[in-house]
MILO-343666 format. One line per 5 residues: their letters; for each residue y, x, z negated of N, C-alpha, C. Coordinates in steps of 0.2 Angstrom, whole numbers, plus 5000, padded with zeros to 4 digits. Layout:
% residues N
a> Y/X/Z/Y/X/Z/Y/X/Z | ...
This chain:
% residues 120
mtapp> 4994/5004/4999/5001/5000/5000/5006/5004/4999 | 5007/5008/5005/5012/5013/5006/5019/5007/5008 | 5019/5003/5010/5025/4998/5013/5028/4996/5007 | 5035/4995/5006/5038/4992/5000/5035/4984/5001 | 5036/4980/4996/5034/4974/4995/5039/4969/4999
ssvar> 5036/4964/5002/5039/4961/5007/5045/4955/5003 | 5044/4955/4996/5048/4949/4991/5051/4952/4986 | 5057/4951/4984/5058/4952/4977/5053/4950/4972 | 5051/4944/4973/5045/4942/4968/5038/4946/4967 | 5036/4949/4973/5030/4955/4974/5033/4960/4970
avlwp> 5038/4962/4971/5041/4970/4969/5041/4969/4960 | 5042/4963/4958/5042/4961/4950/5035/4962/4948 | 5031/4955/4952/5024/4955/4949/5018/4960/4949 | 5019/4964/4956/5014/4970/4954/5014/4974/4949 | 5021/4977/4946/5020/4981/4942/5018/4978/4934
slgla> 5021/4971/4935/5020/4968/4927/5013/4963/4927 | 5009/4965/4932/5003/4963/4933/4998/4965/4927 | 4997/4972/4926/4995/4975/4920/4997/4973/4913 | 5002/4973/4912/5004/4971/4907/5002/4964/4905 | 5003/4960/4909/5000/4953/4909/4993/4952/4907
iwalh> 4988/4956/4910/4982/4956/4909/4980/4958/4901 | 4983/4962/4899/4984/4965/4891/4985/4960/4888 | 4991/4956/4889/4993/4949/4884/4987/4944/4883 | 4985/4943/4890/4979/4938/4890/4973/4940/4887 | 4973/4946/4888/4966/4950/4884/4966/4949/4876
ftaiy> 4974/4951/4874/4974/4950/4867/4975/4942/4864 | 4976/4938/4868/4975/4930/4867/4968/4927/4867 | 4965/4930/4872/4958/4929/4872/4953/4931/4866 | 4954/4937/4865/4948/4940/4860/4951/4935/4852 | 4958/4935/4851/4960/4931/4844/4958/4924/4845
alhaf> 4959/4920/4851/4957/4914/4852/4949/4913/4851 | 4946/4919/4853/4937/4918/4853/4936/4919/4845 | 4940/4922/4841/4938/4923/4833/4940/4916/4830 | 4945/4913/4832/4947/4908/4830/4944/4902/4831 | 4941/4903/4837/4936/4898/4838/4929/4896/4835
acerd> 4927/4904/4835/4919/4905/4832/4921/4904/4824 | 4926/4905/4822/4927/4903/4813/4929/4896/4813 | 4931/4893/4817/4932/4884/4817/4925/4881/4818 | 4922/4883/4824/4916/4880/4826/4908/4884/4821 | 4910/4889/4817/4904/4892/4812/4900/4896/4817
ygert> 4903/4899/4822/4899/4903/4826/4898/4910/4823 | 4898/4912/4818/4901/4920/4816/4892/4923/4815 | 4888/4918/4815/4882/4919/4812/4877/4920/4821 | 4879/4915/4823/4875/4915/4831/4874/4920/4833 | 4869/4921/4840/4870/4928/4843/4870/4925/4850
llglp> 4872/4930/4854/4871/4931/4862/4869/4936/4865 | 4865/4936/4869/4862/4942/4870/4859/4947/4866 | 4857/4945/4861/4854/4949/4855/4861/4951/4851 | 4868/4950/4853/4872/4953/4847/4876/4946/4845 | 4880/4948/4840/4883/4943/4837/4887/4939/4843
wvmas> 4889/4933/4842/4892/4929/4848/4898/4932/4848 | 4902/4933/4843/4910/4935/4843/4911/4941/4846 | 4906/4946/4845/4905/4953/4847/4905/4953/4855 | 4898/4950/4857/4896/4948/4864/4903/4946/4870 | 4904/4941/4866/4911/4936/4869/4917/4942/4871
vagvt> 4918/4946/4866/4924/4951/4865/4922/4955/4871 | 4917/4958/4871/4913/4964/4875/4914/4961/4882 | 4912/4955/4885/4913/4951/4891/4920/4950/4893 | 4925/4948/4888/4930/4948/4890/4934/4955/4892 | 4932/4960/4888/4935/4966/4888/4933/4970/4895
alala> 4927/4969/4897/4924/4972/4901/4928/4969/4908 | 4927/4962/4908/4932/4959/4914/4940/4961/4914 | 4944/4962/4909/4950/4963/4909/4950/4971/4910 | 4945/4976/4910/4946/4982/4912/4944/4983/4920 | 4939/4980/4922/4939/4978/4929/4944/4976/4932
llaai> 4948/4972/4930/4954/4968/4934/4960/4975/4934 | 4960/4977/4928/4966/4983/4927/4963/4989/4932 | 4956/4991/4933/4955/4995/4937/4956/4995/4946 | 4954/4988/4947/4955/4984/4954/4963/4985/4955 | 4967/4982/4950/4974/4983/4952/4978/4990/4953
fvair> 4975/4994/4947/4976/5002/4949/4975/5004/4955 | 4969/5003/4957/4967/5005/4964/4972/5002/4970 | 4973/4995/4969/4976/4992/4974/4984/4995/4976 | 4987/4996/4970/4995/4997/4969/4996/5004/4969 | 4993/5008/4967/4994/5016/4966/4997/5019/4972
prgpv> 5004/5021/4972/5006/5024/4979/5002/5030/4981 | 5003/5031/4987/5000/5037/4990/5005/5041/4992 | 5007/5049/4989/5013/5052/4991/5018/5051/4986 | 5023/5055/4989/5030/5057/4983/5033/5051/4981 | 5035/5051/4976/5039/5046/4973/5046/5045/4977
ldgge> 5050/5050/4979/5055/5049/4984/5053/5048/4992 | 5054/5043/4995/5053/5043/5001/5060/5043/5006 | 5061/5047/5009/5065/5047/5014/5075/5045/5010 | 5074/5048/5003/5079/5045/4999/5080/5037/4997 | 5075/5033/4998/5074/5027/4995/5067/5028/4989
aeprf> 5069/5029/4983/5066/5029/4977/5063/5023/4976 | 5066/5018/4976/5065/5010/4972/5057/5008/4974 | 5056/5008/4979/5049/5004/4981/5042/5008/4978 | 5044/5014/4979/5038/5019/4976/5039/5018/4969 | 5044/5018/4966/5045/5019/4958/5041/5012/4955
tlwfg> 5043/5007/4957/5038/5001/4956/5032/5001/4956 | 5028/5005/4962/5022/5006/4962/5020/5011/4957 | 5025/5016/4955/5020/5020/4951/5020/5017/4944 | 5026/5013/4944/5027/5011/4937/5020/5006/4936 | 5020/5001/4940/5013/4997/4940/5007/5001/4939
agaca> 5006/5007/4942/5001/5010/4940/4999/5012/4933 | 5005/5015/4933/5006/5017/4923/5005/5012/4920 | 5007/5007/4920/5007/5001/4916/4999/4998/4917 | 4995/4999/4922/4988/4997/4921/4984/5001/4917 | 4987/5009/4919/4982/5014/4913/4985/5013/4906
isafa> 4990/5012/4904/4992/5012/4897/4988/5004/4895 | 4988/4998/4899/4985/4993/4897/4979/4993/4896 | 4975/4997/4900/4967/4997/4899/4966/5003/4892 | 4969/5008/4891/4970/5010/4884/4970/5004/4878 | 4975/5000/4879/4977/4996/4874/4971/4992/4874
vvfqa> 4969/4988/4879/4963/4984/4879/4957/4987/4875 | 4957/4994/4875/4952/4995/4873/4953/4996/4865 | 4958/4999/4863/4960/4999/4856/4962/4993/4853 | 4963/4988/4857/4963/4980/4853/4956/4977/4853 | 4950/4979/4856/4944/4976/4857/4940/4979/4851
mpamv> 4940/4985/4850/4938/4988/4845/4938/4985/4838 | 4943/4983/4834/4944/4979/4829/4940/4973/4828 | 4942/4968/4833/4940/4963/4834/4933/4962/4836 | 4928/4968/4839/4922/4968/4838/4918/4969/4832 | 4920/4973/4828/4918/4975/4821/4920/4971/4816
lptcw> 4926/4967/4815/4929/4964/4809/4924/4957/4808 | 4923/4954/4802/4920/4948/4803/4925/4942/4805 | 4919/4937/4808/4923/4932/4809/4928/4927/4806 | 4927/4926/4800/4930/4923/4796/4930/4926/4789 | 4935/4925/4786/4936/4931/4780/4938/4924/4774
């Protein structure tokens, strides 16, 4: 994707997609915890693992796969400056960086959600 985005909306949405997936992952894992606590699923198992741990692992794997796909799709190839026009390349580099940082954040927020008890 070396050509600049064709609209302003795409120029804003591509870089912020990684951050949006991070936020959705955060919402999903804590909603899973709340749902499991409310419905008393804390002791149930799924695929031999506790239900919450298996669900959080699945949501985390999905989020990491989406972040990797977006990173590969939007990372720019070439220098940041392109004929004196830095903005299109900068937004792509920012989006790729946001995906990489979001992947680390997804892993770090999934770990406590997997090991903490469902209901306290």
